[in-house]
C-alpha atoms as one frame of an Amber mdcrd trajectory, in Angstrom:
protein
   6.462 -45.886  49.031   4.041 -45.705  51.988   3.359 -42.256  53.397   1.810
 -41.089  56.681   0.823 -37.557  57.719   0.217 -36.187  61.220  -1.057 -32.664
  61.846  -1.647 -30.739  65.084  -3.562 -27.500  64.619  -5.567 -24.972  66.605
  -8.760 -23.459  65.234  -9.227 -20.167  67.039 -12.757 -18.789  67.181 -14.264
 -15.386  67.849 -15.595 -16.347  71.298 -15.271 -19.118  73.903 -17.162 -22.375
  73.352 -20.424 -22.853  75.182 -21.518 -26.327  76.261 -23.966 -26.438  73.344
 -21.361 -25.307  70.817 -18.885 -27.890  72.095 -21.451 -30.691  71.813 -22.334
 -29.547  68.285 -18.661 -29.526  67.306 -18.058 -33.047  68.696 -20.967 -34.275
  66.563 -19.378 -32.619  63.514 -16.047 -34.320  64.234 -17.779 -37.706  64.387
 -19.618 -37.023  61.137 -16.427 -35.852  59.423 -14.601 -39.062  60.356 -17.489
 -41.253  59.187 -18.657 -39.393  56.069 -16.857 -36.186  55.086 -13.316 -37.535
  54.934 -14.425 -40.662  53.068 -15.754 -38.716  50.073 -13.800 -39.546  46.924
 -11.922 -42.441  48.548 -11.990 -45.616  46.405 -13.886 -48.576  47.780 -11.752
 -51.115  49.599  -9.188 -48.620  50.918  -8.329 -49.376  54.521  -9.758 -46.720
  56.856  -6.306 -46.264  58.435  -5.163 -44.785  55.104  -7.886 -42.118  55.207
  -7.596 -38.855  57.121  -9.372 -38.823  60.482  -9.387 -36.652  63.576  -7.777
 -38.717  66.332  -7.837 -36.123  69.129  -9.795 -32.976  69.930  -9.517 -30.569
  72.830 -11.575 -27.480  73.736  -9.999 -24.623  75.655 -11.677 -21.224  75.783
 -12.090 -20.047  72.184  -9.695 -22.674  70.780 -10.333 -26.106  69.309  -7.166
 -28.224  69.169  -7.148 -31.055  66.616  -4.836 -33.931  65.802  -5.413 -35.333
  62.320  -3.675 -38.424  60.963  -3.792 -39.995  57.517  -2.163 -42.131  54.911
  -2.341 -41.286  51.228  -6.119 -40.568  51.122  -7.747 -37.348  52.346  -4.367
 -36.275  53.605  -4.241 -34.599  57.003  -4.106 -31.057  55.602  -6.946 -31.771
  53.175  -9.017 -33.128  56.059  -8.317 -29.954  58.042  -9.694 -27.679  55.352
 -12.670 -29.924  54.671 -13.516 -29.751  58.350 -13.098 -25.981  58.416 -15.574
 -25.654  55.569 -18.049 -27.920  57.358 -17.746 -26.431  60.840 -17.932 -22.726
  59.919 -21.675 -22.537  59.050 -22.677 -24.930  61.832 -20.921 -23.021  64.601
 -22.115 -19.760  63.144 -25.460 -20.647  64.701 -23.696 -20.414  68.082 -22.209
 -17.029  67.130 -18.757 -18.552  66.685 -16.599 -17.710  63.701 -13.133 -19.031
  62.836 -10.575 -16.256  63.179  -7.390 -18.149  62.339  -5.810 -21.561  62.038
  -2.444 -22.125  63.710  -0.413 -25.188  62.764   1.476 -26.282  65.877   3.055
 -29.449  64.470   3.240 -31.286  61.179   5.141 -34.489  60.429   5.480 -36.842
  57.465   6.735 -40.425  57.454   7.795 -42.197  54.278   8.543 -45.909  54.394
  10.211 -47.797  51.592  13.514 -48.508  49.908  15.869 -45.527  49.958  18.880
 -45.750  47.610  22.394 -45.262  48.870  22.821 -41.850  47.242  19.529 -40.373
  48.443  20.052 -36.887  49.861  17.562 -35.177  52.154  16.981 -31.632  50.893
  17.687 -28.694  53.174  14.669 -26.401  52.936  13.491 -23.621  55.277  10.266
 -25.395  56.239  12.021 -28.683  57.149  12.824 -28.495  60.881  14.226 -31.989
  61.194  14.590 -35.006  58.933  15.922 -38.411  59.987  16.406 -41.459  57.763
  16.587 -44.696  59.735  16.537 -48.054  57.988  13.557 -47.799  55.620  11.786
 -44.853  57.270  12.260 -41.136  56.604  10.735 -38.989  59.360  10.289 -35.300
  58.569   9.127 -32.526  60.930   7.874 -29.389  59.221   7.487 -25.757  60.211
   4.511 -24.656  58.097   1.621 -22.232  58.270  -1.990 -22.760  57.270  -1.290
 -20.901  54.004   1.619 -23.294  53.337  -0.805 -26.182  53.722  -3.276 -24.525
  51.339  -0.364 -24.142  48.905   0.081 -27.923  49.207   3.643 -27.780  50.514
   3.418 -31.291  52.088   2.218 -32.851  48.819   4.928 -31.118  46.826   7.516
 -32.172  49.380   6.465 -35.819  49.168   6.668 -35.645  45.375  10.135 -34.091
  45.686  11.261 -36.970  47.913   9.901 -39.470  45.387  11.709 -37.735  42.517
  14.979 -37.747  44.481  14.548 -41.422  45.283  14.019 -42.155  41.586  17.011
 -40.014  40.574  19.314 -41.544  43.208  18.145 -45.020  42.317  18.830 -44.371
  38.669  22.287 -43.246  39.759  25.068 -43.567  37.288  23.163 -45.358  34.535
  23.466 -42.245  32.374  20.919 -40.675  30.167  18.968 -42.492  27.515  20.856
 -42.724  24.206  19.653 -44.620  21.142  21.548 -44.490  17.837  19.453 -43.539
  14.797  22.002 -42.940  12.020  25.750 -42.862  11.471  27.301 -41.291   8.377
  30.395 -43.413   8.068  33.970 -42.272   7.543  34.612 -38.969   5.781  37.783
 -37.246   4.654  39.910 -35.977   7.530  42.664 -33.392   7.159  43.585 -32.759
  10.785  44.365 -34.732  13.925  45.010 -31.947  16.451  42.932 -29.961  18.904
  41.307 -27.199  16.831  41.213 -24.741  19.738  44.955 -25.046  20.344  45.620
 -24.540  16.634  43.299 -21.504  16.492  45.196 -19.949  19.401  48.563 -20.707
  17.799  47.482 -19.050  14.555  45.987 -16.036  16.324  42.376 -16.728  15.333
  41.128 -16.495  18.908  42.320 -15.322  22.300  41.110 -15.967  25.804  38.921
 -13.142  27.088  39.255 -11.941  30.667  36.152 -13.714  31.931  36.024 -17.485
  32.425  34.809 -19.599  29.538  34.911 -16.662  27.169  36.800 -16.054  23.903
  37.560 -13.091  21.688  37.107 -14.215  18.097  39.412 -12.650  15.563  38.538
 -11.999  11.904  39.273 -15.553  10.713  37.118 -17.253  13.331  34.380 -14.672
  12.842  34.434 -15.251   9.078  33.823 -18.957   9.676  30.968 -18.182  12.101
  29.339 -15.966   9.487  29.805 -18.587   6.779  27.973 -21.153   8.886  25.297
 -18.587   9.623  24.818 -17.953   5.887  24.516 -21.680   5.225  21.870 -21.969
   7.940  19.929 -19.026   6.499  20.123 -20.241   2.893  19.647 -23.980   3.448
  17.312 -24.129   6.444  15.751 -20.902   7.632  14.742 -19.328   4.299  13.494
 -22.516   2.558  11.453 -23.537   5.601   9.934 -20.086   6.071  11.343 -19.084
   9.462  10.979 -15.395  10.376  13.474 -13.516  12.546  12.559 -12.127  15.957
  14.606 -10.697  18.830  14.251 -12.354  22.230  15.363 -10.735  25.527  18.669
 -11.924  26.976  17.917 -10.990  30.583  15.440 -13.533  31.905  13.337 -12.841
  35.043  12.312 -15.609  37.441   8.714 -15.511  36.200   9.773 -16.776  32.788
  11.824 -19.654  34.183   9.013 -20.576  36.566   6.603 -20.939  33.665   9.119
 -22.661  31.364  10.128 -25.199  34.015  13.781 -24.151  34.149  13.305 -22.968
  37.743  13.252 -26.636  38.773  16.902 -27.273  38.231  19.253 -24.860  36.445
  20.663 -22.967  39.452  24.259 -24.276  39.214  24.482 -23.065  35.615  22.874
 -19.611  35.772  24.733 -16.336  35.509  22.629 -14.324  37.950  21.620 -10.697
  37.402  21.259  -8.237  40.301  20.171  -4.625  40.238  21.518  -1.661  42.240
  19.463  -0.689  45.278  19.402   2.855  43.889  20.764   4.959  41.029  21.552
   7.798  43.444  25.083   8.881  42.528  25.868   9.843  46.140  25.058   6.285
  47.270  27.757   4.935  44.956  30.312   7.748  45.205  32.549   6.047  47.769
  32.661   2.876  45.625  34.263   4.924  42.849  36.458   6.751  45.348  37.728
   3.427  46.691  38.902   2.426  43.220  40.568   5.817  42.671  42.603   5.374
  45.861  43.329   1.614  45.810  43.105   0.674  42.145  40.795  -2.184  43.199
  37.039  -2.663  42.811  35.361  -2.764  46.241  33.489  -6.007  45.545  32.602
  -6.822  49.163  30.834  -3.507  49.633  29.142  -3.683  46.238  27.480  -6.899
  47.443  25.818  -4.860  50.182  24.489  -2.308  47.721  22.744  -4.561  45.227
  19.429  -6.333  45.548  18.977 -10.061  45.241  18.960 -11.586  41.756  15.968
 -10.697  39.582  16.797 -13.601  37.276  19.766 -14.306  35.056  21.393 -13.985
  31.674  20.010 -16.030  28.807  20.528 -19.735  29.538  18.408 -21.031  26.677
  16.957 -18.626  24.149  13.475 -20.003  23.634  11.896 -19.338  27.101  12.259
 -15.576  26.622  10.037 -15.715  23.536   6.980 -17.176  25.232   5.752 -14.083
  27.145   5.015 -12.710  23.639   2.205 -15.298  23.425   1.271 -15.571  27.093
  -2.488 -15.935  27.585  -3.211 -15.670  23.851  -5.330 -17.830  21.550  -3.752
 -18.348  18.128  -5.887 -18.269  14.989  -5.917 -21.529  13.033  -4.792 -19.848
   9.832  -1.556 -18.432  11.274  -0.174 -21.890  12.116   2.389 -23.282  12.014
   4.549 -20.418  13.275   8.277 -20.693  12.516  10.691 -18.143  13.984  14.356
 -17.748  14.927  16.573 -15.514  17.065  20.277 -14.722  16.627  20.409 -11.447
  18.534  22.837 -12.148  21.331  24.930 -14.491  23.408  23.830 -17.205  25.799
  25.542 -17.857  29.115  26.038 -20.987  31.218  28.335 -21.475  34.180  30.031
 -24.676  33.005  32.333 -25.038  35.998  34.907 -27.764  35.445  33.367 -28.708
  32.131  35.018 -25.869  30.194  37.060 -27.064  27.229  38.273 -25.203  24.170
  35.694 -23.325  22.146  33.163 -26.162  22.262  32.271 -25.936  25.959  32.227
 -22.335  27.151  30.348 -20.001  29.463  29.499 -17.496  26.733  28.420 -18.798
  23.340  26.730 -17.737  20.115  23.683 -19.507  18.849  20.881 -19.298  16.318
  17.731 -20.489  18.062  15.072 -22.001  15.817  11.596 -22.272  17.313   8.287
 -23.462  15.914   4.759 -24.107  17.174   1.356 -25.286  15.996  -0.733 -28.411
  16.321   0.990 -31.660  17.264   0.980 -32.750  13.618   2.415 -29.435  12.403
   5.120 -29.479  15.053   6.209 -33.008  14.187   6.177 -32.176  10.461   8.489
 -29.188  11.025  10.865 -31.331  13.070  10.978 -33.942  10.298  11.778 -31.248
   7.747  14.550 -29.939   9.986  16.072 -33.407  10.257  16.144 -33.618   6.456
  17.726 -30.173   6.186  20.409 -30.899   8.796  21.210 -34.217   7.118  21.745
 -32.396   3.817  23.951 -29.717   5.406  26.126 -32.067   7.454  26.362 -34.785
   4.809  26.573 -32.886   1.526  27.815 -29.388   2.376  30.049 -29.650   5.445
  30.994 -33.285   4.633  31.211 -34.201   8.307  31.583 -37.564   9.949  28.511
 -37.525  12.170  25.759 -39.516  13.803  22.419 -38.804  15.484  20.645 -40.420
  18.411  17.467 -40.189  20.483  18.423 -38.909  23.938  16.829 -37.834  27.180
  14.964 -34.619  26.334  16.943 -31.566  27.450  14.119 -30.266  29.622  13.737
 -33.600  31.405  17.455 -33.756  32.162  17.401 -30.193  33.508  14.417 -30.974
  35.733  15.837 -34.201  37.139  13.611 -36.530  35.097  16.367 -38.811  33.809
  15.691 -42.375  32.794  15.015 -44.527  29.753  11.283 -44.436  30.384  11.348
 -40.655  29.897  13.469 -40.683  26.775  10.993 -40.222  23.988   7.437 -39.828
  25.205   4.233 -39.805  23.208   5.080 -42.655  20.926   8.578 -41.421  20.339
   7.710 -37.957  19.021   8.176 -35.833  22.136  11.890 -35.860  22.760  15.330
 -34.735  21.664  17.543 -35.887  18.816  21.233 -35.088  19.238  23.658 -34.748
  16.341  27.238 -35.703  17.191  30.468 -35.190  15.252  33.648 -37.218  15.607
  36.654 -35.408  17.105  39.651 -37.282  15.625  42.171 -35.828  18.066  40.414
 -37.406  21.054  38.490 -40.175  19.248  35.341 -38.910  20.978  31.978 -37.543
  19.839  30.843 -33.960  20.307  27.130 -33.104  20.484  26.979 -30.128  18.136
  23.314 -29.894  17.167  19.900 -30.999  18.414  16.221 -30.984  17.523  13.616
 -31.135  20.277   9.875 -31.674  20.104   8.710 -30.291  23.450   5.031 -31.184
  23.231   2.784 -28.799  25.150   5.460 -27.929  27.728   5.764 -24.240  26.820
   2.218 -23.535  25.558   0.789 -25.045  28.739   3.224 -23.141  30.972   2.364
 -19.830  29.296  -1.347 -20.558  28.726  -1.228 -20.479  24.921  -4.195 -21.977
  23.062  -5.281 -22.673  19.497  -8.597 -21.470  18.055  -9.625 -25.000  17.023
  -9.193 -26.324  20.548  -6.363 -28.625  19.448  -3.371 -28.975  21.754  -0.629
 -26.462  21.024   2.835 -28.009  20.670   6.257 -26.487  20.090   9.782 -27.450
  19.177  13.207 -25.858  19.243  16.656 -26.366  17.785  19.745 -24.465  18.886
  22.523 -23.981  16.336  25.678 -23.355  18.353  28.296 -21.658  16.210  31.145
 -22.618  18.563  30.109 -26.284  18.399  29.804 -26.249  14.592  33.238 -24.623
  14.339  34.865 -27.100  16.734  33.351 -30.092  14.902  34.257 -28.776  11.459
  37.852 -27.761  12.227  38.556 -30.955  14.182  37.963 -32.923  10.958  38.938
 -30.479   8.197  41.684 -28.439   9.888  42.372 -24.724   9.570  43.759 -24.713
   6.011  41.029 -23.401   3.723  42.202 -25.496   0.745  41.010 -28.610   2.628
  37.535 -27.257   3.241  34.412 -28.121   1.223  33.850 -25.648  -1.614  30.727
 -23.998  -0.187  32.450 -23.194   3.121  35.621 -21.938   1.476  33.636 -19.745
  -0.904  31.548 -18.149   1.856  34.551 -17.548   4.111  36.613 -16.016   1.309
  40.164 -14.851   1.859  41.032 -15.085   5.588  41.717 -11.616   6.957  44.949
 -11.240   8.904  44.636  -7.785  10.462  47.043  -8.081  13.382  50.812  -8.405
  13.518  52.308  -8.778  16.976  55.987  -7.935  17.628
C-alpha cells in the first residue's frame, strides 16, 4: 500500500515579517528540505517519498506552508520538525510562533482494496472517495490532532480494515489438538426446552436472561464445587472480587475499546440526584402506568462505561503502575462474584448463548515461563474433569485468541503467536440434538497484553505475562445436559452426589 500526505498550514507569529526575517526563514526552509527532513531516512529512499515543503507564502505575521510526503518524514512530522528549527532562529528577529492552524490535510492510499472494504465514518474525515485503486481522504484536523498522530493512526486503521475485508469469510483459525471419542449419551433433545418443560428455568423479563430454579441452581453449584475441589484449590488460586461496572479507562488499557461496542451493555448516570429534578418522571408513571423513557434519556449523562463484558480487565487497576516482587510470583486468583453481560443480538439460543451469564474467572500472572506452566497445569486439570468426572464427549483446538478476534486481528498468522504459546485453546462439547459442537471452556495465554496496558512490571526485569480462563456455568450445564439428560440416575456419580436430591419447591395450578 503506497501512501501520500499533503498538508497546508499557517504558522502565525507574534509580529509581521521583516525583509530580513523572511530571508532567514526561506534559508531555513531550504535547509529543512535538504537536511532536516532527511534525518533518519534510510539510504536509497527516493526523495519524493520524504517530506518536503513544496510551497511557502509570507503575509503579514503569517507563514503559509504546503508540505508533501510519502511514507518517510510524513507531512505532519515535517511540520513539527520545522517548527522546532524555526522558533529559535526567528527569535533573533523578535518573532515567536503563536499558533499553528491546519487549513487542509489530505491522504492518498493506492493499492488493492477488497470488495468488502468499508470507509469508516469518523468526525475528522470530511470526505473520502475510493476510485479504482486509490482512496482519497480529506481531513478536518487541528495541530493538536496532528501531534496526537491522528493521520498515522487513521492510515493504520485503513490497513487493518483492508486486511480484515480481504480475509473476509475465511473464518477464524481453528486447529484440532485432541478429541475424546464417543461417550455414553442418555439424551437427544434440546436441554433448554426440557429444562423449561420440567420447570427448572423460566425466561426472565429482560432479553437473553433466565431465572434459574432450585434444580438448575443445584447443578450450577455442583459444577462450582468440582471446579473448586479439582482445579482452584489444588492449583492454589485465591479468591478476589472484581468490579462489575467497567469504566472506559479500563477498556482503553485492556484493548477492549478497539472493538466491543456492539456487545456492551452501557451504563449511564443521572445528571443529578436532586429529587425535584426527577419528580415528574415518577408522576408520569403514576398517571399513565408507563415509564417515561424518552424523557429519561434527556436526564442522564452519556455512558461512563458498561457492565462487565469479560471479568479479567476489571482486576488490572489493582496492579496498575506497580512492580511485583519476584517472590510473590506466580499469582493465581479467581473471581465468581457476579454476572457478566453481552448483547448477543440474534445469536441468543437457549441457556448456552445469553446476555446475562454466570462465570468463574480464573486469572494468573508471572514470568512467561510461570504463565505457560500454569496454563499447562490447567489443561491437565480440565482434561481430568471433562474426561473422568463429567464423562463428556469433547475436543479442544487452538483458535484465534479472543482478544485478537475482538480487536479485528483475525487470520491464521495471528492464531498462536510466540511459538504457539500466546493464544487461546477452546474446549468444545458435542450437542447430540443438533450434531454440532459447543465451545464451553477456554484457556488463554495473553502474553504481556494486560501487564503492558496497565504498566505492571516484575522486580527482576523479566517480562510480565498473564493468562485467563472463564468457566461459564451456563455453557457447562448446556454441554452436560445435552449428553446426559435431566434424569439424575444417568449422571456420573460425582455430579449426582454433589447435586443431591433435586428440590421441587413450586407447584403451579
